[in-house]
C-alpha positions in Angstrom: -70.8 -34.3 21.5 -67.7 -32.2 21.6 -64.3 -33.2 22.3 -64.6 -32.0 25.8 -67.5 -33.9 26.7 -65.7 -37.0 25.1 -63.1 -36.5 27.3 -65.2 -36.0 30.2 -67.4 -39.1 29.4 -64.0 -41.2 28.8 -62.8 -40.2 32.3 -66.2 -41.0 34.2 -66.3 -44.6 32.7 -62.6 -45.0 34.3 -64.3 -43.6 37.5 -67.0 -46.2 37.4 -64.4 -48.8 36.4 -62.6 -47.9 39.7 -65.9 -48.2 41.7 -66.4 -51.5 40.6 -62.7 -52.5 40.9 -62.9 -51.3 44.5 -66.0 -53.2 45.3 -64.4 -56.5 43.6 -61.1 -56.2 45.3 -63.2 -56.1 48.9 -65.2 -58.9 47.8 -62.3 -61.0 46.8 -60.5 -60.1 50.0 -63.4 -60.6 52.5 -65.7 -62.8 50.8 -68.5 -60.3 50.4 -68.8 -56.5 49.5 -72.9 -56.2 49.3 -73.3 -54.4 52.7 -70.3 -52.1 52.4 -71.2 -51.0 48.8 -75.1 -50.2 49.7 -73.8 -48.2 53.0 -71.2 -46.5 51.1 -73.6 -45.6 48.1 -76.4 -44.5 50.5 -74.1 -42.2 52.5 -72.4 -40.8 49.4 -75.5 -40.2 47.5 -77.2 -38.4 50.6 -74.0 -36.3 51.2 -73.8 -35.1 47.5 -77.5 -34.7 47.0 -77.6 -32.3 49.8 -74.4 -30.5 48.5 -75.9 -30.4 45.0 -79.5 -29.4 46.0 -78.3 -26.7 48.3 -74.9 -25.8 46.3 -75.9 -22.0 45.7 -76.6 -21.6 49.4 -73.7 -23.5 50.7 -71.3 -21.8 48.1 -72.6 -18.2 49.1 -72.2 -19.0 52.9 -69.0 -20.5 52.7 -67.3 -17.6 50.4 -68.9 -14.9 52.1 -71.0 -13.8 48.8 -73.6 -11.3 49.3 -76.5 -10.6 46.5 -76.5 -7.4 45.3 -79.6 -5.3 43.6 -79.5 -3.9 40.2 -79.4 -0.4 42.0 -76.3 -1.5 43.9 -74.4 -3.0 40.9 -75.9 -1.9 37.7 -72.9 -2.2 35.7 -72.5 -5.8 36.7 -76.0 -6.6 36.5 -76.0 -5.6 32.7 -73.2 -7.7 32.1 -74.5 -10.7 33.7 -78.0 -10.4 32.0 -76.3 -9.5 28.4 -74.0 -12.7 28.6 -77.0 -14.9 30.0 -79.2 -13.7 27.0 -76.4 -14.7 24.5 -76.2 -18.1 26.0 -80.0 -18.4 25.9 -80.0 -18.7 29.7 -82.3 -17.1 32.3 -80.4 -14.2 34.1 -78.5 -15.9 37.4 -78.4 -14.0 40.6 -75.7 -11.6 41.1 -73.7 -11.7 44.1 -70.3 -9.7 45.4 -67.8 -11.2 47.6 -65.8 -8.4 49.6 -62.3 -9.6 49.1 -59.2 -8.0 47.5 -58.4 -11.4 46.1 -59.4 -11.2 42.3 -61.6 -14.5 41.4 -65.2 -15.6 40.3 -67.2 -18.6 40.4 -70.7 -19.9 39.4 -73.1 -22.4 41.0 -76.5 -23.7 41.1 -78.1 -27.0 40.6 -79.7 -25.8 37.0 -79.9 -22.6 34.8 -83.1 -21.5 36.8 -81.3 -21.4 40.3 -77.8 -20.4 39.4 -75.5 -17.6 41.0 -72.4 -15.8 39.5 -70.3 -14.4 42.1 -67.5 -11.9 41.8 -65.0 -10.5 44.3 -64.5 -6.7 44.7 -61.0 -7.4 43.9 -61.7 -8.7 40.3 -63.8 -5.6 39.5 -60.8 -3.3 40.2 -57.9 -4.9 38.2 -60.0 -6.0 35.1 -61.5 -4.1 32.1 -65.1 -4.2 31.0 -64.3 -6.6 28.3 -62.0 -8.9 30.4 -64.7 -8.9 33.1 -67.3 -9.9 30.5 -65.1 -12.6 29.3 -64.9 -14.1 33.1 -68.7 -13.5 33.4 -68.9 -15.6 30.0 -66.7 -18.3 31.5 -68.9 -18.8 34.7 -72.2 -18.8 32.6 -70.6 -21.5 30.6 -70.3 -23.5 33.5 -73.9 -23.2 34.0 -74.8 -23.7 30.5 -72.6 -27.0 30.5 -74.2 -28.1 34.0 -70.9 -28.8 35.2 -72.1 -28.7 38.8 -74.2 -31.7 37.9 -71.3 -33.4 36.5 -69.0 -32.7 39.3 -71.5 -33.8 41.9 -71.7 -37.5 40.2 -68.0 -37.5 40.1 -67.8 -36.7 43.8 -70.4 -39.3 44.6 -68.1 -41.9 43.0 -65.0 -40.8 44.6 -66.7 -40.6 48.0 -67.8 -44.3 47.5 -64.2 -45.4 46.8 -62.8 -43.6 49.7 -65.6 -44.9 52.0 -65.2 -48.5 50.8 -61.4 -48.5 51.2 -61.5 -46.9 54.8 -64.3 -49.2 56.0 -62.5 -52.3 54.5 -59.4 -51.4 56.4 -61.4 -50.7 59.6 -63.1 -54.4 59.1 -59.8 -55.9 58.7 -58.3 -54.2 61.7 -61.1 -54.9 63.9 -62.0 -58.2 62.8 -58.1 -59.6 62.7 -59.1 -63.0 64.1 -60.5 -64.3 60.8 -57.6 -63.0 58.8 -55.3 -64.7 61.1 -57.3 -68.2 60.8 -57.2 -67.8 56.9 -53.4 -67.6 56.9 -51.4 -68.6 53.9 -51.2 -67.1 50.4 -55.0 -66.2 50.4 -54.7 -64.4 53.6 -51.4 -62.4 52.2 -53.3 -61.7 48.8 -56.6 -60.5 50.7 -54.1 -58.1 52.6 -52.6 -56.7 49.7 -55.9 -56.3 47.8 -57.1 -54.4 50.9 -54.0 -52.1 51.0 -54.6 -51.3 47.4 -58.1 -50.4 47.9 -57.4 -48.4 50.8 -54.3 -46.5 49.3 -54.4 -46.9 45.7 -58.1 -46.7 44.8 -59.0 -43.2 46.4 -55.8 -41.8 44.9 -56.9 -42.8 41.5 -60.3 -41.9 42.0 -58.8 -38.0 43.2 -56.6 -38.0 40.0 -59.4 -38.8 37.8 -61.6 -36.3 39.5 -59.1 -33.4 39.1 -58.8 -34.4 35.4 -62.6 -33.9 34.9 -62.4 -30.7 36.7 -59.8 -29.4 34.5 -61.4 -30.7 31.3 -64.8 -28.8 32.4 -62.5 -25.5 33.0 -61.0 -25.9 29.4 -64.6 -26.5 28.2 -66.0 -23.2 29.8 -63.1 -21.4 28.4 -64.1 -22.4 25.0 -67.9 -21.8 25.6 -67.6 -18.9 27.2 -65.3 -17.4 24.5 -67.9 -18.3 21.8 -70.8 -16.8 23.9 -69.2 -13.4 23.5 -67.1 -14.1 20.6 -63.9 -12.7 22.3 -61.3 -15.3 23.2 -58.9 -12.7 23.7 -60.6 -10.7 26.4 -60.7 -13.8 28.7 -57.3 -14.6 27.9 -56.2 -11.2 29.1 -58.3 -11.7 32.1 -56.7 -15.2 32.9 -53.1 -13.5 32.8 -54.1 -10.8 35.1 -56.0 -13.2 37.4 -52.9 -15.2 37.6 -50.5 -12.4 38.7 -52.9 -10.9 40.9 -53.7 -14.3 42.9 -50.0 -15.0 43.3 -49.5 -11.4 44.8 -53.0 -11.5 47.0 -54.1 -14.9 47.4 -57.2 -15.7 49.6 -56.9 -16.5 53.0 -56.1 -20.4 53.2 -59.2 -21.5 55.3 -61.1 -24.9 55.4 -64.2 -23.1 53.3 -61.6 -21.6 50.9 -60.0 -25.1 50.2 -63.3 -26.9 49.8 -64.5 -24.2 47.1 -61.1 -23.9 45.6 -62.3 -26.0 42.6 -65.2 -23.6 41.9 -63.2 -20.6 41.2 -62.0 -19.6 37.8 -58.5 -19.6 38.9 -57.1 -21.6 42.0 -57.7 -18.7 44.8 -55.2 -20.3 47.1 -51.3 -19.5 47.5 -49.2 -21.9 45.3 -46.3 -23.3 47.4 -43.0 -24.1 45.5 -41.5 -23.6 42.1 -44.9 -24.5 40.2 -45.4 -21.7 37.4 -48.7 -22.2 36.1 -48.1 -19.6 33.3 -45.3 -22.0 32.0 -47.3 -25.2 32.6 -45.6 -26.2 36.0 -44.5 -29.4 36.7 -46.4 -32.5 34.8 -46.6 -34.2 38.2 -47.9 -31.5 40.3 -50.4 -30.7 37.6 -51.9 -34.0 37.9 -53.4 -33.1 41.5 -54.5 -29.6 40.4 -58.2 -29.0 39.8 -57.1 -26.0 37.4 -55.4 -26.4 34.0 -52.2 -24.2 33.6 -53.1 -20.6 33.1 -50.5 -20.7 30.3 -52.2 -23.7 28.4 -55.5 -21.8 28.8 -54.3 -18.8 27.4 -52.7 -20.3 24.5 -56.1 -22.3 23.7 -58.0 -19.2 23.8 -55.5 -17.4 21.3 -55.4 -20.2 19.0 -59.4 -19.6 18.9 -58.9 -16.2 18.1 -56.3 -16.8 15.3 -58.5 -19.6 13.7 -61.6 -17.5 14.2 -63.5 -20.2 16.0 -66.0 -17.9 18.1 -69.1 -19.2 16.3 
């Protein structure tokens, strides 16, 4: 198991502990959590199973990506096929997004139902080797089954958020019981519910973002090894950072929902955050993507150390 997977596994243990802690806090405050937990788990599982099973169709519809034939995009098809073969994976479907903002993503519930999508903008600004690096990064996500990992994490985060909201609504609508309890026990219960409602979902989001950043680092590393060329991916990331700053995707609900799937954050970044320089440590905690500067440095270190096999 690689270092990235050890970190991901550790973070998922933390997420699991948050689920258990949330259930325990509600149980201590209300005297029983089983019905809430069952309902929350059922809803989260159904929602995320649908999102996972139909991930390719949902992502294509939300991004406006269209599948292209080999006749339409021969160069792109050749690149995807070659990189997939190097990764010992079936060739994914190839899609193009008519958008001047330079970006790309991959999706699909498994390698046999995978999609690689690139924007028209990314094809204009990257050299052939740089575009191969981006495709290798996306195919690495498929190889690592990151869609499954993030779906499991999403289930746990959804359960925590749902339980917290239901507990607070239960307290507000059933205030009579809380009034009867009174005393220190009632105060402790109220504090526990506030923690569940406010703190636990925030903690779950932070863990979820951390796992997402870890999977991005892993996709960079695996993608660079697939094509044995970390510098091309590093160069692509630098160009993408500049391009997205100058021409971000239009902020919309669909773009925001999919932002974590793109190779770089497609949305405009407000404030003084400078991804290439690492940005604010606090701000980075709430980012689904690692700072571009850190990713580029890691890739260049790989090249210097000859870590491409």
